Backbone as a chain_set.jsonl record, in Angstrom:
{"seq": "XXXXXXXXXXXXXXXXXXXXXXXXXXXXXXXXXXXXXXXXXXXXXXXXXXXXXXXXXXXXXXXXXXXXXXXXXXXX", "coords": {"N": [[0.845, -1.173, 0.0], [0.617, 2.161, -0.897], [1.846, 5.191, 0.544], [-0.269, 7.964, 1.198], [0.11, 10.978, -0.367], [-0.404, 14.228, 0.172], [-1.329, 16.953, -1.824], [0.07, 20.216, -1.823], [-1.934, 22.861, -0.661], [-3.002, 25.691, -2.362], [-3.781, 28.969, -1.925], [-6.176, 30.629, -3.741], [-6.096, 33.782, -5.18], [-8.488, 36.357, -4.623], [-10.424, 37.601, -7.231], [-10.523, 40.849, -8.721], [-12.546, 41.675, -10.347], [-15.881, 40.747, -11.11], [-17.221, 39.51, -13.615], [-18.42, 42.197, -15.492], [-18.403, 43.87, -13.339], [-16.983, 45.537, -10.484], [-15.691, 43.963, -7.638], [-16.758, 44.926, -4.653], [-15.983, 44.223, -2.053], [-13.356, 43.471, -2.355], [-11.87, 45.738, -2.499], [-9.825, 48.289, -0.988], [-10.37, 50.618, 1.743], [-9.666, 53.22, 0.933], [-9.708, 52.93, -1.852], [-12.396, 52.345, -2.24], [-13.492, 54.802, -1.475], [-12.525, 56.512, -3.49], [-13.721, 55.337, -5.778], [-16.434, 55.674, -5.149], [-16.577, 58.449, -5.23], [-15.975, 58.921, -7.921], [-18.237, 57.935, -9.127], [-20.184, 59.432, -7.823], [-19.621, 62.157, -8.308], [-20.524, 63.142, -10.953], [-23.267, 62.946, -10.437], [-23.644, 64.753, -8.331], [-22.937, 67.081, -9.67], [-24.895, 67.241, -11.677], [-27.131, 67.596, -10.083], [-26.729, 70.105, -9.12], [-25.437, 70.608, -6.77], [-22.735, 70.926, -6.519], [-20.96, 72.701, -5.254], [-21.25, 72.105, -2.603], [-20.041, 69.707, -2.208], [-17.357, 69.227, -1.021], [-17.888, 69.716, 1.735], [-19.828, 67.787, 2.303], [-18.373, 65.44, 1.782], [-16.42, 65.641, 3.787], [-18.044, 65.477, 6.085], [-19.003, 62.89, 5.68], [-16.667, 61.318, 5.93], [-15.91, 61.924, 8.587], [-18.198, 60.998, 9.92], [-18.049, 58.266, 9.264], [-15.658, 57.535, 10.564], [-16.383, 58.015, 13.243], [-18.429, 56.154, 13.477], [-17.124, 53.683, 12.996], [-14.831, 53.645, 14.736], [-15.45, 55.108, 16.993], [-14.234, 57.429, 17.721], [-12.396, 60.29, 16.454], [-9.688, 59.979, 16.155], [-7.596, 61.873, 16.188], [-5.609, 62.481, 17.929], [-2.2, 62.686, 19.126]], "CA": [[0.0, 0.0, 0.0], [1.414, 3.385, -1.009], [1.406, 6.274, 1.434], [-0.973, 9.062, 0.523], [0.814, 12.254, -0.325], [-1.357, 15.289, -0.15], [-0.783, 18.08, -2.573], [-0.048, 21.462, -1.049], [-3.048, 23.711, -1.068], [-2.61, 27.046, -2.718], [-4.913, 29.888, -1.846], [-6.374, 31.385, -4.97], [-6.424, 35.172, -4.852], [-9.795, 36.807, -5.067], [-10.327, 38.485, -8.385], [-11.067, 42.182, -8.498], [-13.754, 41.829, -11.146], [-16.834, 39.655, -11.241], [-17.848, 39.911, -14.871], [-18.09, 43.605, -15.752], [-18.534, 44.632, -12.102], [-15.898, 45.494, -9.506], [-16.084, 43.365, -6.359], [-16.611, 45.981, -3.656], [-15.298, 43.691, -0.877], [-11.932, 43.294, -2.648], [-11.226, 47.05, -2.506], [-9.489, 48.897, 0.299], [-11.238, 51.748, 2.071], [-9.304, 54.355, 0.08], [-10.188, 52.648, -3.211], [-13.859, 52.509, -2.213], [-13.758, 56.239, -1.411], [-12.277, 57.063, -4.827], [-14.759, 54.831, -6.685], [-17.698, 56.331, -4.812], [-16.507, 59.824, -5.723], [-16.045, 58.898, -9.384], [-19.647, 57.739, -9.481], [-21.01, 60.478, -7.239], [-19.341, 63.506, -8.795], [-21.487, 63.585, -11.974], [-24.593, 63.092, -9.838], [-23.63, 66.023, -7.613], [-22.888, 68.158, -10.652], [-26.215, 67.324, -12.308], [-28.126, 68.085, -9.129], [-26.434, 71.49, -8.787], [-24.878, 70.702, -5.423], [-21.294, 70.742, -6.671], [-20.221, 73.528, -4.3], [-21.376, 71.522, -1.273], [-19.398, 68.397, -2.198], [-16.307, 69.068, 0.007], [-18.478, 69.64, 3.075], [-20.493, 66.485, 2.433], [-17.321, 64.427, 1.883], [-15.835, 65.76, 5.117], [-19.006, 64.914, 7.033], [-19.054, 61.442, 5.471], [-15.457, 60.72, 6.507], [-16.019, 62.061, 10.039], [-19.237, 60.063, 10.347], [-17.541, 56.902, 9.145], [-14.686, 57.328, 11.639], [-17.117, 57.91, 14.501], [-19.197, 54.913, 13.454], [-16.225, 52.536, 13.069], [-13.869, 53.68, 15.839], [-15.983, 55.79, 18.159], [-13.566, 58.723, 17.864], [-11.793, 60.726, 15.197], [-8.296, 59.55, 16.099], [-6.751, 63.01, 15.841], [-4.591, 62.694, 18.964], [-0.849, 62.202, 18.801]], "C": [[0.894, 1.241, 0.0], [0.919, 4.438, -0.024], [0.737, 7.375, 0.615], [-0.189, 10.348, 0.72], [-0.179, 13.33, -0.737], [-0.637, 16.409, -0.888], [-0.906, 19.343, -1.729], [-1.205, 22.301, -1.579], [-2.539, 25.122, -1.309], [-3.857, 27.91, -2.676], [-5.011, 30.661, -3.149], [-6.754, 32.814, -4.6], [-7.807, 35.536, -5.388], [-9.622, 37.779, -6.22], [-10.997, 39.818, -8.069], [-12.398, 42.37, -9.221], [-14.594, 40.567, -11.106], [-17.674, 39.985, -12.466], [-17.464, 41.354, -15.144], [-18.059, 44.459, -14.477], [-17.304, 44.481, -11.218], [-16.449, 44.878, -8.221], [-15.745, 44.352, -5.25], [-15.812, 45.492, -2.445], [-13.799, 43.544, -1.106], [-11.168, 44.618, -2.618], [-10.869, 47.495, -1.093], [-10.418, 50.084, 0.54], [-10.944, 52.954, 1.187], [-9.803, 54.148, -1.349], [-11.7, 52.765, -3.292], [-14.235, 53.987, -2.236], [-13.593, 56.878, -2.787], [-13.358, 56.608, -5.799], [-16.106, 55.498, -6.419], [-17.711, 57.769, -5.309], [-16.573, 59.88, -7.243], [-17.478, 58.713, -9.863], [-20.48, 58.925, -9.014], [-20.814, 61.864, -7.807], [-20.277, 63.95, -9.922], [-22.896, 63.768, -11.418], [-24.703, 64.399, -9.059], [-23.673, 67.192, -8.587], [-24.252, 68.342, -11.311], [-27.265, 67.888, -11.356], [-27.858, 69.532, -8.695], [-25.828, 71.686, -7.415], [-23.358, 70.582, -5.421], [-20.504, 71.52, -5.622], [-20.277, 72.974, -2.876], [-20.633, 70.196, -1.141], [-18.285, 68.277, -1.156], [-16.867, 68.941, 1.425], [-19.143, 68.287, 3.299], [-19.46, 65.37, 2.552], [-16.668, 64.457, 3.261], [-16.765, 65.163, 6.173], [-19.098, 63.395, 6.9], [-17.847, 60.749, 6.093], [-15.504, 60.79, 8.031], [-17.064, 61.087, 10.58], [-18.78, 58.618, 10.295], [-16.55, 56.591, 10.262], [-15.385, 57.178, 12.992], [-17.878, 56.596, 14.583], [-18.29, 53.697, 13.648], [-15.392, 52.511, 14.352], [-14.408, 54.318, 17.105], [-15.31, 57.118, 18.456], [-12.923, 59.078, 16.529], [-10.338, 60.312, 15.067], [-7.343, 60.664, 15.708], [-5.681, 63.293, 16.888], [-3.251, 62.158, 18.509], [-0.464, 61.057, 19.658]], "O": [[1.818, 1.35, 0.807], [-0.283, 4.56, 0.213], [1.137, 7.666, -0.513], [0.128, 10.739, 1.844], [-0.711, 13.327, -1.847], [0.51, 16.747, -0.594], [-1.885, 19.512, -1.001], [-1.412, 22.422, -2.786], [-1.743, 25.657, -0.537], [-4.862, 27.606, -3.319], [-4.041, 31.27, -3.599], [-7.65, 33.021, -3.781], [-8.226, 35.084, -6.453], [-8.773, 38.669, -6.179], [-11.916, 39.893, -7.254], [-13.263, 43.121, -8.771], [-14.067, 39.455, -11.073], [-18.705, 40.652, -12.369], [-16.289, 41.704, -15.036], [-17.725, 45.643, -14.535], [-16.662, 43.431, -11.204], [-17.54, 45.231, -7.773], [-14.573, 44.58, -4.95], [-15.044, 46.261, -1.867], [-13.039, 43.497, -0.139], [-9.94, 44.619, -2.702], [-11.532, 47.121, -0.125], [-11.158, 50.498, -0.353], [-11.866, 53.636, 0.74], [-10.271, 55.093, -1.984], [-12.233, 53.23, -4.299], [-15.175, 54.385, -2.924], [-14.421, 57.688, -3.203], [-13.863, 57.421, -6.573], [-16.83, 55.844, -7.352], [-18.747, 58.257, -5.761], [-17.172, 60.802, -7.798], [-17.878, 59.273, -10.884], [-21.379, 59.374, -9.725], [-21.742, 62.672, -7.795], [-20.793, 65.066, -9.853], [-23.636, 64.641, -11.872], [-25.73, 65.076, -9.118], [-24.37, 68.179, -8.351], [-24.713, 69.47, -11.485], [-28.186, 68.583, -11.786], [-28.669, 70.12, -7.98], [-25.716, 72.817, -6.943], [-22.768, 70.176, -4.42], [-19.475, 71.038, -5.149], [-19.45, 73.33, -2.037], [-20.604, 69.619, -0.054], [-18.267, 67.276, -0.441], [-16.369, 68.146, 2.222], [-19.025, 67.71, 4.379], [-19.647, 64.444, 3.341], [-16.394, 63.405, 3.839], [-16.319, 64.428, 7.053], [-19.254, 62.693, 7.899], [-17.994, 59.7, 6.72], [-15.171, 59.812, 8.701], [-16.831, 60.426, 11.591], [-19.094, 57.833, 11.19], [-16.593, 55.508, 10.846], [-15.021, 56.315, 13.792], [-17.959, 55.993, 15.653], [-18.644, 52.777, 14.384], [-15.264, 51.463, 14.985], [-13.869, 54.087, 18.188], [-15.752, 57.858, 19.335], [-12.908, 58.274, 15.597], [-9.806, 60.297, 13.957], [-6.384, 60.429, 14.973], [-4.922, 64.252, 16.747], [-3.167, 61.299, 17.632], [0.638, 60.526, 19.521]]}, "num_chains": 1, "name": "protein.A"}
């Protein structure tokens, strides 16, 4: 009887695309932020709220930090 030799398992990397769509879970937080802005910027421009975009982005980042960490993490 021959000993069973198991083949080494290799983890397959998750692909970034699933068909024509980007897999949102495979992106980092910074990449998600950029993608959301690329999609959102034309919508803001069409709605006429382009001048308010920096304030809304700042509030979104602050809100996300408070929601995830409970603080802003601005201390040294």
